[in-house]
Residue, then its C-alpha position, 0 to 999 in steps of 0.5 A: m055424224k062426222i065421217i072419218l077420212a083415213s087419208q092425210s091428203g089435205v086436198r081430200k079433206k078440203i073437198l069434203d069441207e067444201n061440200k059441207i061433209l063433216s069429217e075428221v082425219v084419222v091417219s091409218g098408220a099403214d106402211e104404204d111403201q111396204i105395201k106397195n113393194s109387196l104388191l109390186a113384187e106380186g105383179a100388181s098393177p097401179t090400179d090394184i095398188s091404189k085400190n088395195l092401199a085405199e082399202i087397207k087404210s079404211i080397214k085399219v081405221s075402221n077397226k079402231y072406230p067400228d061404229r063410224i063411217v070411214l072413207g079410205a082413199d089413195s092415189v098413185v101416178s103411173f108412168n110407163d106402167k110403173i108407180i111414181n112415188k112421192p118425192k122426198s125432196r124438192s129436187e126429186a119433185l122437180e125431176i119427176l115433173k120434168k119426166l112427166n111433162n109432155s108424156v103420157h101418165y095416169l093418176i089413179s085414185s081409189v076410194 
């Protein structure tokens, strides 16, 4: 049986494929920015945000495919206890990389 990957991450799909785990991607449609902002307003930690996003994605997709196994996943980068969002441009990506270079930061992944 194919599992459903409730994540747009090409890397996660590749990991499943390389390990011969049959899967298909179904995007949850969750508004991740809205969820992050709501959780941040409540004082959630980066770990809590990652866990909640992974769970919300899997629940949204599971509701559409109740007879299937759904794998929800999310990762966030934490720097000085703040979330670093995905860059919207190449120049923003370069600025983020400069900030993270030679600094303590964390990649938090949840499934």
